[in-house]
C-alpha positions in Angstrom: 20.9 72.8 3.0 20.8 73.4 -0.7 19.2 70.8 -2.8 21.8 68.1 -3.4 21.5 64.7 -4.9 20.5 61.7 -2.9 23.8 60.0 -3.8 25.9 62.9 -2.5 23.9 63.2 0.7 24.2 59.5 1.3 27.9 59.6 0.6 28.4 62.3 3.2 26.4 60.3 5.8 28.5 57.2 4.9 31.7 59.1 5.5 30.5 60.3 8.9 29.5 56.7 9.8 32.9 55.4 8.7 34.7 58.0 10.8 32.7 57.0 13.9 33.6 53.4 13.2 37.3 54.3 13.2 36.9 56.5 16.3 38.2 59.5 14.4 36.5 62.2 16.4 37.0 63.8 19.8 33.9 64.3 21.9 33.0 67.8 20.6 33.6 67.0 17.0 31.8 63.7 17.4 28.8 65.5 18.7 28.8 67.9 15.7 29.2 65.0 13.3 26.4 63.1 15.1 24.1 66.0 14.7 25.1 66.4 11.0 24.5 62.6 10.5 21.0 63.0 12.0 20.3 65.9 9.7 21.5 64.0 6.6 19.4 60.9 7.6 16.3 63.2 7.9 17.0 64.6 4.4 17.4 61.1 2.9 14.2 59.9 4.6 12.3 62.8 3.2 13.7 62.3 -0.3 12.7 58.6 -0.1 9.2 59.4 1.1 8.9 61.9 -1.8 10.0 59.3 -4.3 7.6 56.7 -2.8 4.7 59.2 -3.1 5.6 59.9 -6.8 5.8 56.2 -7.5 2.3 55.7 -6.0 0.9 58.6 -8.1 2.5 57.1 -11.3 1.1 53.6 -10.4 -2.4 55.0 -9.9 -2.2 57.0 -13.1 -1.0 54.1 -15.2 -3.2 51.6 -13.2 -6.2 53.5 -14.4 -4.9 53.5 -18.0 -4.2 49.7 -17.7 -7.7 49.2 -16.2 -9.3 51.2 -19.0 -7.4 49.2 -21.6 -8.3 45.9 -19.9 -12.0 46.9 -19.7 -11.9 47.8 -23.5 -10.3 44.4 -24.3 -12.9 42.6 -22.2 -15.8 44.4 -23.9 -14.4 43.5 -27.3 -14.0 39.9 -26.4 -17.6 39.8 -25.0 -19.0 41.4 -28.2 -17.1 38.9 -30.4 -14.9 41.4 -32.2 -11.2 41.1 -32.3 -8.9 44.0 -31.5 -7.0 43.6 -34.8 
């Protein structure tokens, strides 16, 4: 599958789900749509995992920056100098 947006992928999965809820498929078409739904769910799961990993990287990156800034502020307070 080409790289599509999360929203479009989710929308397609949602349409399949709604069709199942309405009973809109015969057995053969239902099986095809079920397979497609599983494929879409896998794509969405991977995209979410990728985003979670990126968030963790960003948190670690900025956590180190925040820790460094906090350490600098603590050192200034201990030495009696003010940061302004």
